HTML snippet that shows the backbone in 3Dmol.js (N, CA, C, O; Angstrom):
<script src="https://3Dmol.org/build/3Dmol-min.js"></script>
<div id="view" style="width:600px;height:400px;position:relative"></div>
<script>
const pdb = `
ATOM      1  N   MET A   1       7.095  -8.349  -2.891  1.00  0.00           N
ATOM      2  CA  MET A   1       6.066  -7.692  -2.106  1.00  0.00           C
ATOM      3  C   MET A   1       4.714  -8.031  -2.702  1.00  0.00           C
ATOM      4  O   MET A   1       4.475  -7.809  -3.889  1.00  0.00           O
ATOM      5  N   LEU A   2       3.844  -8.562  -1.885  1.00  0.00           N
ATOM      6  CA  LEU A   2       2.517  -8.930  -2.330  1.00  0.00           C
ATOM      7  C   LEU A   2       1.607  -7.704  -2.361  1.00  0.00           C
ATOM      8  O   LEU A   2       1.554  -6.935  -1.401  1.00  0.00           O
ATOM      9  N   ILE A   3       0.906  -7.533  -3.455  1.00  0.00           N
ATOM     10  CA  ILE A   3      -0.075  -6.459  -3.571  1.00  0.00           C
ATOM     11  C   ILE A   3      -1.439  -7.113  -3.429  1.00  0.00           C
ATOM     12  O   ILE A   3      -1.778  -8.024  -4.183  1.00  0.00           O
ATOM     13  N   GLU A   4      -2.223  -6.646  -2.458  1.00  0.00           N
ATOM     14  CA  GLU A   4      -3.542  -7.227  -2.204  1.00  0.00           C
ATOM     15  C   GLU A   4      -4.562  -6.127  -2.001  1.00  0.00           C
ATOM     16  O   GLU A   4      -4.226  -5.021  -1.578  1.00  0.00           O
ATOM     17  N   GLU A   5      -5.810  -6.438  -2.305  1.00  0.00           N
ATOM     18  CA  GLU A   5      -6.898  -5.498  -2.052  1.00  0.00           C
ATOM     19  C   GLU A   5      -6.961  -5.188  -0.566  1.00  0.00           C
ATOM     20  O   GLU A   5      -6.842  -6.084   0.270  1.00  0.00           O
ATOM     21  N   GLY A   6      -7.146  -3.927  -0.245  1.00  0.00           N
ATOM     22  CA  GLY A   6      -7.249  -3.505   1.144  1.00  0.00           C
ATOM     23  C   GLY A   6      -5.929  -3.080   1.758  1.00  0.00           C
ATOM     24  O   GLY A   6      -5.927  -2.465   2.824  1.00  0.00           O
ATOM     25  N   ASN A   7      -4.797  -3.387   1.121  1.00  0.00           N
ATOM     26  CA  ASN A   7      -3.505  -2.950   1.661  1.00  0.00           C
ATOM     27  C   ASN A   7      -3.420  -1.431   1.670  1.00  0.00           C
ATOM     28  O   ASN A   7      -3.840  -0.766   0.723  1.00  0.00           O
ATOM     29  N   ARG A   8      -2.871  -0.894   2.752  1.00  0.00           N
ATOM     30  CA  ARG A   8      -2.661   0.551   2.871  1.00  0.00           C
ATOM     31  C   ARG A   8      -1.171   0.832   2.761  1.00  0.00           C
ATOM     32  O   ARG A   8      -0.338   0.058   3.233  1.00  0.00           O
ATOM     33  N   TYR A   9      -0.852   1.958   2.126  1.00  0.00           N
ATOM     34  CA  TYR A   9       0.537   2.343   1.913  1.00  0.00           C
ATOM     35  C   TYR A   9       0.746   3.790   2.324  1.00  0.00           C
ATOM     36  O   TYR A   9      -0.096   4.653   2.072  1.00  0.00           O
ATOM     37  N   GLN A  10       1.879   4.039   2.958  1.00  0.00           N
ATOM     38  CA  GLN A  10       2.322   5.393   3.288  1.00  0.00           C
ATOM     39  C   GLN A  10       3.039   5.929   2.055  1.00  0.00           C
ATOM     40  O   GLN A  10       3.887   5.238   1.490  1.00  0.00           O
ATOM     41  N   ILE A  11       2.715   7.147   1.628  1.00  0.00           N
ATOM     42  CA  ILE A  11       3.340   7.757   0.466  1.00  0.00           C
ATOM     43  C   ILE A  11       4.506   8.614   0.949  1.00  0.00           C
ATOM     44  O   ILE A  11       4.337   9.449   1.837  1.00  0.00           O
ATOM     45  N   SER A  12       5.688   8.411   0.368  1.00  0.00           N
ATOM     46  CA  SER A  12       6.878   9.156   0.796  1.00  0.00           C
ATOM     47  C   SER A  12       6.744  10.633   0.440  1.00  0.00           C
ATOM     48  O   SER A  12       5.960  11.014  -0.429  1.00  0.00           O
ATOM     49  N   GLN A  13       7.525  11.447   1.129  1.00  0.00           N
ATOM     50  CA  GLN A  13       7.524  12.890   0.908  1.00  0.00           C
ATOM     51  C   GLN A  13       7.837  13.205  -0.554  1.00  0.00           C
ATOM     52  O   GLN A  13       7.239  14.114  -1.130  1.00  0.00           O
ATOM     53  N   ASN A  14       8.760  12.469  -1.154  1.00  0.00           N
ATOM     54  CA  ASN A  14       9.172  12.713  -2.542  1.00  0.00           C
ATOM     55  C   ASN A  14       8.061  12.436  -3.540  1.00  0.00           C
ATOM     56  O   ASN A  14       8.019  13.065  -4.598  1.00  0.00           O
ATOM     57  N   ALA A  15       7.160  11.512  -3.233  1.00  0.00           N
ATOM     58  CA  ALA A  15       6.126  11.094  -4.184  1.00  0.00           C
ATOM     59  C   ALA A  15       4.777  11.755  -3.945  1.00  0.00           C
ATOM     60  O   ALA A  15       3.871  11.591  -4.763  1.00  0.00           O
ATOM     61  N   LYS A  16       4.611  12.492  -2.858  1.00  0.00           N
ATOM     62  CA  LYS A  16       3.299  13.075  -2.538  1.00  0.00           C
ATOM     63  C   LYS A  16       2.778  13.984  -3.644  1.00  0.00           C
ATOM     64  O   LYS A  16       1.569  14.055  -3.868  1.00  0.00           O
ATOM     65  N   GLY A  17       3.658  14.668  -4.327  1.00  0.00           N
ATOM     66  CA  GLY A  17       3.241  15.560  -5.404  1.00  0.00           C
ATOM     67  C   GLY A  17       2.524  14.837  -6.532  1.00  0.00           C
ATOM     68  O   GLY A  17       1.695  15.431  -7.223  1.00  0.00           O
ATOM     69  N   PHE A  18       2.832  13.573  -6.724  1.00  0.00           N
ATOM     70  CA  PHE A  18       2.187  12.781  -7.768  1.00  0.00           C
ATOM     71  C   PHE A  18       0.853  12.202  -7.308  1.00  0.00           C
ATOM     72  O   PHE A  18       0.100  11.656  -8.115  1.00  0.00           O
ATOM     73  N   PHE A  19       0.562  12.319  -6.024  1.00  0.00           N
ATOM     74  CA  PHE A  19      -0.653  11.739  -5.437  1.00  0.00           C
ATOM     75  C   PHE A  19      -1.486  12.802  -4.721  1.00  0.00           C
ATOM     76  O   PHE A  19      -2.022  12.544  -3.643  1.00  0.00           O
ATOM     77  N   ASN A  20      -1.599  13.984  -5.307  1.00  0.00           N
ATOM     78  CA  ASN A  20      -2.414  15.083  -4.760  1.00  0.00           C
ATOM     79  C   ASN A  20      -2.072  15.400  -3.305  1.00  0.00           C
ATOM     80  O   ASN A  20      -2.951  15.770  -2.528  1.00  0.00           O
ATOM     81  N   SER A  21      -0.814  15.258  -2.940  1.00  0.00           N
ATOM     82  CA  SER A  21      -0.318  15.535  -1.579  1.00  0.00           C
ATOM     83  C   SER A  21      -0.956  14.650  -0.512  1.00  0.00           C
ATOM     84  O   SER A  21      -0.974  15.013   0.664  1.00  0.00           O
ATOM     85  N   ALA A  22      -1.480  13.491  -0.912  1.00  0.00           N
ATOM     86  CA  ALA A  22      -2.086  12.565   0.050  1.00  0.00           C
ATOM     87  C   ALA A  22      -0.990  11.887   0.873  1.00  0.00           C
ATOM     88  O   ALA A  22       0.123  11.685   0.388  1.00  0.00           O
ATOM     89  N   GLU A  23      -1.308  11.543   2.107  1.00  0.00           N
ATOM     90  CA  GLU A  23      -0.387  10.851   2.999  1.00  0.00           C
ATOM     91  C   GLU A  23      -0.396   9.338   2.761  1.00  0.00           C
ATOM     92  O   GLU A  23       0.634   8.674   2.881  1.00  0.00           O
ATOM     93  N   THR A  24      -1.580   8.804   2.420  1.00  0.00           N
ATOM     94  CA  THR A  24      -1.736   7.357   2.286  1.00  0.00           C
ATOM     95  C   THR A  24      -2.548   7.013   1.038  1.00  0.00           C
ATOM     96  O   THR A  24      -3.230   7.857   0.456  1.00  0.00           O
ATOM     97  N   MET A  25      -2.446   5.745   0.652  1.00  0.00           N
ATOM     98  CA  MET A  25      -3.305   5.214  -0.397  1.00  0.00           C
ATOM     99  C   MET A  25      -3.705   3.797  -0.020  1.00  0.00           C
ATOM    100  O   MET A  25      -2.956   3.091   0.656  1.00  0.00           O
ATOM    101  N   THR A  26      -4.888   3.386  -0.458  1.00  0.00           N
ATOM    102  CA  THR A  26      -5.408   2.047  -0.181  1.00  0.00           C
ATOM    103  C   THR A  26      -5.758   1.371  -1.497  1.00  0.00           C
ATOM    104  O   THR A  26      -6.410   1.968  -2.354  1.00  0.00           O
ATOM    105  N   VAL A  27      -5.322   0.122  -1.658  1.00  0.00           N
ATOM    106  CA  VAL A  27      -5.629  -0.632  -2.871  1.00  0.00           C
ATOM    107  C   VAL A  27      -7.107  -1.010  -2.852  1.00  0.00           C
ATOM    108  O   VAL A  27      -7.579  -1.683  -1.936  1.00  0.00           O
ATOM    109  N   LYS A  28      -7.822  -0.567  -3.870  1.00  0.00           N
ATOM    110  CA  LYS A  28      -9.252  -0.855  -3.992  1.00  0.00           C
ATOM    111  C   LYS A  28      -9.460  -2.168  -4.736  1.00  0.00           C
ATOM    112  O   LYS A  28     -10.274  -2.994  -4.323  1.00  0.00           O
ATOM    113  N   SER A  29      -8.729  -2.365  -5.829  1.00  0.00           N
ATOM    114  CA  SER A  29      -8.812  -3.630  -6.554  1.00  0.00           C
ATOM    115  C   SER A  29      -7.494  -3.909  -7.255  1.00  0.00           C
ATOM    116  O   SER A  29      -6.731  -3.003  -7.589  1.00  0.00           O
ATOM    117  N   TYR A  30      -7.256  -5.193  -7.465  1.00  0.00           N
ATOM    118  CA  TYR A  30      -6.018  -5.654  -8.088  1.00  0.00           C
ATOM    119  C   TYR A  30      -6.359  -6.864  -8.939  1.00  0.00           C
ATOM    120  O   TYR A  30      -6.840  -7.875  -8.425  1.00  0.00           O
ATOM    121  N   ASN A  31      -6.109  -6.763 -10.254  1.00  0.00           N
ATOM    122  CA  ASN A  31      -6.474  -7.861 -11.140  1.00  0.00           C
ATOM    123  C   ASN A  31      -5.268  -8.538 -11.781  1.00  0.00           C
ATOM    124  O   ASN A  31      -5.428  -9.325 -12.714  1.00  0.00           O
ATOM    125  N   GLY A  32      -4.066  -8.246 -11.296  1.00  0.00           N
ATOM    126  CA  GLY A  32      -2.860  -8.848 -11.859  1.00  0.00           C
ATOM    127  C   GLY A  32      -2.217  -7.991 -12.929  1.00  0.00           C
ATOM    128  O   GLY A  32      -1.041  -8.173 -13.242  1.00  0.00           O
ATOM    129  N   ILE A  33      -2.973  -7.052 -13.500  1.00  0.00           N
ATOM    130  CA  ILE A  33      -2.449  -6.173 -14.541  1.00  0.00           C
ATOM    131  C   ILE A  33      -2.425  -4.723 -14.065  1.00  0.00           C
ATOM    132  O   ILE A  33      -1.439  -4.013 -14.264  1.00  0.00           O
ATOM    133  N   THR A  34      -3.519  -4.291 -13.433  1.00  0.00           N
ATOM    134  CA  THR A  34      -3.608  -2.928 -12.926  1.00  0.00           C
ATOM    135  C   THR A  34      -4.026  -2.932 -11.453  1.00  0.00           C
ATOM    136  O   THR A  34      -4.623  -3.883 -10.949  1.00  0.00           O
ATOM    137  N   VAL A  35      -3.687  -1.833 -10.794  1.00  0.00           N
ATOM    138  CA  VAL A  35      -4.037  -1.615  -9.396  1.00  0.00           C
ATOM    139  C   VAL A  35      -4.889  -0.351  -9.341  1.00  0.00           C
ATOM    140  O   VAL A  35      -4.468   0.708  -9.807  1.00  0.00           O
ATOM    141  N   GLN A  36      -6.079  -0.463  -8.775  1.00  0.00           N
ATOM    142  CA  GLN A  36      -6.911   0.711  -8.538  1.00  0.00           C
ATOM    143  C   GLN A  36      -6.764   1.077  -7.069  1.00  0.00           C
ATOM    144  O   GLN A  36      -6.716   0.204  -6.202  1.00  0.00           O
ATOM    145  N   PHE A  37      -6.694   2.386  -6.795  1.00  0.00           N
ATOM    146  CA  PHE A  37      -6.450   2.828  -5.429  1.00  0.00           C
ATOM    147  C   PHE A  37      -7.285   4.047  -5.085  1.00  0.00           C
ATOM    148  O   PHE A  37      -7.783   4.762  -5.955  1.00  0.00           O
ATOM    149  N   ILE A  38      -7.419   4.257  -3.777  1.00  0.00           N
ATOM    150  CA  ILE A  38      -8.097   5.427  -3.222  1.00  0.00           C
ATOM    151  C   ILE A  38      -7.059   6.159  -2.372  1.00  0.00           C
ATOM    152  O   ILE A  38      -6.361   5.543  -1.566  1.00  0.00           O
ATOM    153  N   LEU A  39      -6.964   7.461  -2.554  1.00  0.00           N
ATOM    154  CA  LEU A  39      -6.029   8.261  -1.760  1.00  0.00           C
ATOM    155  C   LEU A  39      -6.665   8.648  -0.435  1.00  0.00           C
ATOM    156  O   LEU A  39      -7.879   8.832  -0.343  1.00  0.00           O
ATOM    157  N   GLY A  40      -5.831   8.767   0.586  1.00  0.00           N
ATOM    158  CA  GLY A  40      -6.306   9.148   1.911  1.00  0.00           C
ATOM    159  C   GLY A  40      -6.815  10.575   1.940  1.00  0.00           C
ATOM    160  O   GLY A  40      -6.540  11.355   1.029  1.00  0.00           O
ATOM    161  N   ASP A  41      -7.549  10.917   2.972  1.00  0.00           N
ATOM    162  CA  ASP A  41      -8.107  12.258   3.182  1.00  0.00           C
ATOM    163  C   ASP A  41      -8.978  12.720   2.014  1.00  0.00           C
ATOM    164  O   ASP A  41      -9.054  13.915   1.725  1.00  0.00           O
ATOM    165  N   SER A  42      -9.638  11.763   1.340  1.00  0.00           N
ATOM    166  CA  SER A  42     -10.535  12.069   0.215  1.00  0.00           C
ATOM    167  C   SER A  42      -9.858  12.922  -0.856  1.00  0.00           C
ATOM    168  O   SER A  42     -10.468  13.837  -1.408  1.00  0.00           O
ATOM    169  N   LYS A  43      -8.600  12.614  -1.141  1.00  0.00           N
ATOM    170  CA  LYS A  43      -7.845  13.399  -2.125  1.00  0.00           C
ATOM    171  C   LYS A  43      -7.934  12.833  -3.530  1.00  0.00           C
ATOM    172  O   LYS A  43      -7.301  13.354  -4.449  1.00  0.00           O
ATOM    173  N   GLY A  44      -8.721  11.760  -3.713  1.00  0.00           N
ATOM    174  CA  GLY A  44      -8.931  11.250  -5.057  1.00  0.00           C
ATOM    175  C   GLY A  44      -8.745   9.751  -5.158  1.00  0.00           C
ATOM    176  O   GLY A  44      -8.675   9.037  -4.157  1.00  0.00           O
ATOM    177  N   HIS A  45      -8.669   9.295  -6.401  1.00  0.00           N
ATOM    178  CA  HIS A  45      -8.489   7.882  -6.689  1.00  0.00           C
ATOM    179  C   HIS A  45      -7.794   7.763  -8.035  1.00  0.00           C
ATOM    180  O   HIS A  45      -7.641   8.751  -8.753  1.00  0.00           O
ATOM    181  N   GLY A  46      -7.377   6.560  -8.372  1.00  0.00           N
ATOM    182  CA  GLY A  46      -6.714   6.357  -9.646  1.00  0.00           C
ATOM    183  C   GLY A  46      -6.355   4.909  -9.856  1.00  0.00           C
ATOM    184  O   GLY A  46      -6.776   4.027  -9.108  1.00  0.00           O
ATOM    185  N   SER A  47      -5.559   4.677 -10.902  1.00  0.00           N
ATOM    186  CA  SER A  47      -5.084   3.332 -11.195  1.00  0.00           C
ATOM    187  C   SER A  47      -3.706   3.434 -11.828  1.00  0.00           C
ATOM    188  O   SER A  47      -3.315   4.480 -12.346  1.00  0.00           O
ATOM    189  N   MET A  48      -2.980   2.325 -11.775  1.00  0.00           N
ATOM    190  CA  MET A  48      -1.651   2.263 -12.366  1.00  0.00           C
ATOM    191  C   MET A  48      -1.333   0.822 -12.718  1.00  0.00           C
ATOM    192  O   MET A  48      -1.912  -0.102 -12.147  1.00  0.00           O
ATOM    193  N   PRO A  49      -0.412   0.624 -13.661  1.00  0.00           N
ATOM    194  CA  PRO A  49       0.024  -0.742 -13.953  1.00  0.00           C
ATOM    195  C   PRO A  49       0.736  -1.354 -12.748  1.00  0.00           C
ATOM    196  O   PRO A  49       1.375  -0.644 -11.971  1.00  0.00           O
ATOM    197  N   VAL A  50       0.624  -2.657 -12.599  1.00  0.00           N
ATOM    198  CA  VAL A  50       1.259  -3.368 -11.487  1.00  0.00           C
ATOM    199  C   VAL A  50       2.762  -3.116 -11.482  1.00  0.00           C
ATOM    200  O   VAL A  50       3.355  -2.948 -10.417  1.00  0.00           O
ATOM    201  N   GLU A  51       3.385  -3.088 -12.661  1.00  0.00           N
ATOM    202  CA  GLU A  51       4.832  -2.875 -12.748  1.00  0.00           C
ATOM    203  C   GLU A  51       5.228  -1.546 -12.119  1.00  0.00           C
ATOM    204  O   GLU A  51       6.265  -1.455 -11.462  1.00  0.00           O
ATOM    205  N   HIS A  52       4.403  -0.507 -12.315  1.00  0.00           N
ATOM    206  CA  HIS A  52       4.710   0.799 -11.732  1.00  0.00           C
ATOM    207  C   HIS A  52       4.558   0.761 -10.209  1.00  0.00           C
ATOM    208  O   HIS A  52       5.366   1.345  -9.487  1.00  0.00           O
ATOM    209  N   MET A  53       3.541   0.084  -9.734  1.00  0.00           N
ATOM    210  CA  MET A  53       3.345  -0.054  -8.285  1.00  0.00           C
ATOM    211  C   MET A  53       4.539  -0.775  -7.669  1.00  0.00           C
ATOM    212  O   MET A  53       5.038  -0.368  -6.620  1.00  0.00           O
ATOM    213  N   GLN A  54       4.997  -1.842  -8.315  1.00  0.00           N
ATOM    214  CA  GLN A  54       6.154  -2.578  -7.817  1.00  0.00           C
ATOM    215  C   GLN A  54       7.404  -1.701  -7.820  1.00  0.00           C
ATOM    216  O   GLN A  54       8.225  -1.795  -6.907  1.00  0.00           O
ATOM    217  N   TYR A  55       7.557  -0.861  -8.823  1.00  0.00           N
ATOM    218  CA  TYR A  55       8.685   0.068  -8.888  1.00  0.00           C
ATOM    219  C   TYR A  55       8.637   1.054  -7.718  1.00  0.00           C
ATOM    220  O   TYR A  55       9.655   1.307  -7.074  1.00  0.00           O
ATOM    221  N   LEU A  56       7.447   1.611  -7.446  1.00  0.00           N
ATOM    222  CA  LEU A  56       7.301   2.560  -6.333  1.00  0.00           C
ATOM    223  C   LEU A  56       7.617   1.892  -4.995  1.00  0.00           C
ATOM    224  O   LEU A  56       8.219   2.511  -4.118  1.00  0.00           O
ATOM    225  N   LEU A  57       7.214   0.631  -4.840  1.00  0.00           N
ATOM    226  CA  LEU A  57       7.524  -0.107  -3.615  1.00  0.00           C
ATOM    227  C   LEU A  57       9.026  -0.358  -3.505  1.00  0.00           C
ATOM    228  O   LEU A  57       9.605  -0.212  -2.428  1.00  0.00           O
ATOM    229  N   LYS A  58       9.649  -0.732  -4.608  1.00  0.00           N
ATOM    230  CA  LYS A  58      11.087  -1.022  -4.619  1.00  0.00           C
ATOM    231  C   LYS A  58      11.900   0.220  -4.279  1.00  0.00           C
ATOM    232  O   LYS A  58      12.902   0.133  -3.569  1.00  0.00           O
ATOM    233  N   LYS A  59      11.469   1.384  -4.786  1.00  0.00           N
ATOM    234  CA  LYS A  59      12.181   2.643  -4.541  1.00  0.00           C
ATOM    235  C   LYS A  59      11.766   3.297  -3.221  1.00  0.00           C
ATOM    236  O   LYS A  59      12.195   4.412  -2.923  1.00  0.00           O
ATOM    237  N   SER A  60      10.946   2.622  -2.439  1.00  0.00           N
ATOM    238  CA  SER A  60      10.468   3.112  -1.133  1.00  0.00           C
ATOM    239  C   SER A  60       9.647   4.391  -1.241  1.00  0.00           C
ATOM    240  O   SER A  60       9.585   5.166  -0.286  1.00  0.00           O
ATOM    241  N   ASN A  61       9.020   4.621  -2.385  1.00  0.00           N
ATOM    242  CA  ASN A  61       8.077   5.730  -2.501  1.00  0.00           C
ATOM    243  C   ASN A  61       6.746   5.371  -1.852  1.00  0.00           C
ATOM    244  O   ASN A  61       5.969   6.250  -1.478  1.00  0.00           O
ATOM    245  N   LEU A  62       6.490   4.063  -1.721  1.00  0.00           N
ATOM    246  CA  LEU A  62       5.327   3.553  -1.000  1.00  0.00           C
ATOM    247  C   LEU A  62       5.819   2.549   0.026  1.00  0.00           C
ATOM    248  O   LEU A  62       6.679   1.720  -0.269  1.00  0.00           O
ATOM    249  N   THR A  63       5.274   2.625   1.228  1.00  0.00           N
ATOM    250  CA  THR A  63       5.635   1.706   2.301  1.00  0.00           C
ATOM    251  C   THR A  63       4.357   1.112   2.874  1.00  0.00           C
ATOM    252  O   THR A  63       3.412   1.839   3.177  1.00  0.00           O
ATOM    253  N   VAL A  64       4.328  -0.192   3.020  1.00  0.00           N
ATOM    254  CA  VAL A  64       3.136  -0.877   3.533  1.00  0.00           C
ATOM    255  C   VAL A  64       2.864  -0.442   4.965  1.00  0.00           C
ATOM    256  O   VAL A  64       3.774  -0.378   5.792  1.00  0.00           O
ATOM    257  N   ILE A  65       1.606  -0.144   5.246  1.00  0.00           N
ATOM    258  CA  ILE A  65       1.153   0.110   6.613  1.00  0.00           C
ATOM    259  C   ILE A  65       0.488  -1.179   7.064  1.00  0.00           C
ATOM    260  O   ILE A  65      -0.589  -1.516   6.570  1.00  0.00           O
ATOM    261  N   PRO A  66       1.100  -1.911   7.992  1.00  0.00           N
ATOM    262  CA  PRO A  66       0.511  -3.196   8.404  1.00  0.00           C
ATOM    263  C   PRO A  66      -0.843  -2.993   9.079  1.00  0.00           C
ATOM    264  O   PRO A  66      -1.029  -2.057   9.856  1.00  0.00           O
ATOM    265  N   ASN A  67      -1.786  -3.888   8.770  1.00  0.00           N
ATOM    266  CA  ASN A  67      -3.078  -3.797   9.429  1.00  0.00           C
ATOM    267  C   ASN A  67      -3.022  -4.537  10.758  1.00  0.00           C
ATOM    268  O   ASN A  67      -2.118  -5.339  10.993  1.00  0.00           O
ATOM    269  N   LYS A  68      -3.975  -4.269  11.613  1.00  0.00           N
ATOM    270  CA  LYS A  68      -3.964  -4.835  12.963  1.00  0.00           C
ATOM    271  C   LYS A  68      -4.043  -6.356  12.956  1.00  0.00           C
ATOM    272  O   LYS A  68      -3.425  -7.016  13.791  1.00  0.00           O
ATOM    273  N   ARG A  69      -4.797  -6.909  12.020  1.00  0.00           N
ATOM    274  CA  ARG A  69      -4.957  -8.360  11.968  1.00  0.00           C
ATOM    275  C   ARG A  69      -3.617  -9.035  11.678  1.00  0.00           C
ATOM    276  O   ARG A  69      -3.270 -10.024  12.322  1.00  0.00           O
ATOM    277  N   SER A  70      -2.865  -8.506  10.714  1.00  0.00           N
ATOM    278  CA  SER A  70      -1.573  -9.129  10.389  1.00  0.00           C
ATOM    279  C   SER A  70      -0.589  -8.965  11.542  1.00  0.00           C
ATOM    280  O   SER A  70       0.235  -9.847  11.782  1.00  0.00           O
ATOM    281  N   LEU A  71      -0.666  -7.846  12.257  1.00  0.00           N
ATOM    282  CA  LEU A  71       0.209  -7.663  13.420  1.00  0.00           C
ATOM    283  C   LEU A  71      -0.114  -8.682  14.500  1.00  0.00           C
ATOM    284  O   LEU A  71       0.796  -9.253  15.102  1.00  0.00           O
ATOM    285  N   LEU A  72      -1.403  -8.919  14.755  1.00  0.00           N
ATOM    286  CA  LEU A  72      -1.804  -9.898  15.764  1.00  0.00           C
ATOM    287  C   LEU A  72      -1.366 -11.297  15.360  1.00  0.00           C
ATOM    288  O   LEU A  72      -0.870 -12.055  16.194  1.00  0.00           O
ATOM    289  N   ASN A  73      -1.545 -11.648  14.085  1.00  0.00           N
ATOM    290  CA  ASN A  73      -1.116 -12.963  13.607  1.00  0.00           C
ATOM    291  C   ASN A  73       0.388 -13.128  13.756  1.00  0.00           C
ATOM    292  O   ASN A  73       0.856 -14.201  14.135  1.00  0.00           O
ATOM    293  N   HIS A  74       1.155 -12.081  13.463  1.00  0.00           N
ATOM    294  CA  HIS A  74       2.611 -12.137  13.570  1.00  0.00           C
ATOM    295  C   HIS A  74       3.019 -12.345  15.033  1.00  0.00           C
ATOM    296  O   HIS A  74       3.908 -13.144  15.328  1.00  0.00           O
ATOM    297  N   GLU A  75       2.361 -11.618  15.948  1.00  0.00           N
ATOM    298  CA  GLU A  75       2.687 -11.779  17.384  1.00  0.00           C
ATOM    299  C   GLU A  75       2.356 -13.185  17.861  1.00  0.00           C
ATOM    300  O   GLU A  75       3.123 -13.768  18.626  1.00  0.00           O
ATOM    301  N   LEU A  76       1.231 -13.740  17.426  1.00  0.00           N
ATOM    302  CA  LEU A  76       0.857 -15.090  17.829  1.00  0.00           C
ATOM    303  C   LEU A  76       1.872 -16.107  17.302  1.00  0.00           C
ATOM    304  O   LEU A  76       2.244 -17.037  18.018  1.00  0.00           O
ATOM    305  N   ASN A  77       2.315 -15.940  16.069  1.00  0.00           N
ATOM    306  CA  ASN A  77       3.298 -16.843  15.495  1.00  0.00           C
ATOM    307  C   ASN A  77       4.623 -16.790  16.260  1.00  0.00           C
ATOM    308  O   ASN A  77       5.251 -17.826  16.479  1.00  0.00           O
ATOM    309  N   GLU A  78       5.053 -15.588  16.669  1.00  0.00           N
ATOM    310  CA  GLU A  78       6.289 -15.454  17.428  1.00  0.00           C
ATOM    311  C   GLU A  78       6.177 -16.126  18.788  1.00  0.00           C
ATOM    312  O   GLU A  78       7.139 -16.733  19.260  1.00  0.00           O
ATOM    313  N   GLU A  79       4.998 -16.024  19.431  1.00  0.00           N
ATOM    314  CA  GLU A  79       4.799 -16.668  20.739  1.00  0.00           C
ATOM    315  C   GLU A  79       4.845 -18.179  20.603  1.00  0.00           C
ATOM    316  O   GLU A  79       5.382 -18.858  21.479  1.00  0.00           O
ATOM    317  N   GLN A  80       4.292 -18.720  19.523  1.00  0.00           N
ATOM    318  CA  GLN A  80       4.305 -20.159  19.308  1.00  0.00           C
ATOM    319  C   GLN A  80       5.720 -20.664  19.037  1.00  0.00           C
ATOM    320  O   GLN A  80       6.073 -21.768  19.452  1.00  0.00           O
ATOM    321  N   ILE A  81       6.537 -19.859  18.339  1.00  0.00           N
ATOM    322  CA  ILE A  81       7.910 -20.245  18.024  1.00  0.00           C
ATOM    323  C   ILE A  81       8.777 -20.188  19.276  1.00  0.00           C
ATOM    324  O   ILE A  81       9.579 -21.086  19.533  1.00  0.00           O
ATOM    325  N   GLY A  82       8.604 -19.105  20.062  1.00  0.00           N
ATOM    326  CA  GLY A  82       9.438 -18.875  21.243  1.00  0.00           C
ATOM    327  C   GLY A  82       9.017 -19.740  22.354  1.00  0.00           C
ATOM    328  O   GLY A  82       9.605 -19.687  23.434  1.00  0.00           O
TER     329      GLY A  82
END
`;
const viewer = $3Dmol.createViewer("view");
viewer.addModel(pdb, "pdb");
viewer.setStyle({}, {cartoon: {color: "spectrum"}});
viewer.zoomTo();
viewer.render();
</script>
């Protein structure tokens, strides 16, 4: 799973307690070692090691929310293939 600046993630019900009960988080910066993020609904911000972020993604505590641009690109690619 690629971690990139601007990616939005849905926080699972099980993990919300660790993120001030926020529904979403957005990656503010990523330098290969740490990830800085902003929580949705102005519930705060923070940072974590990349390894921990990857663990949360693997355990489905965070789920990528696709942005509109990537959805449009995916639809265009499918039309070209089909």
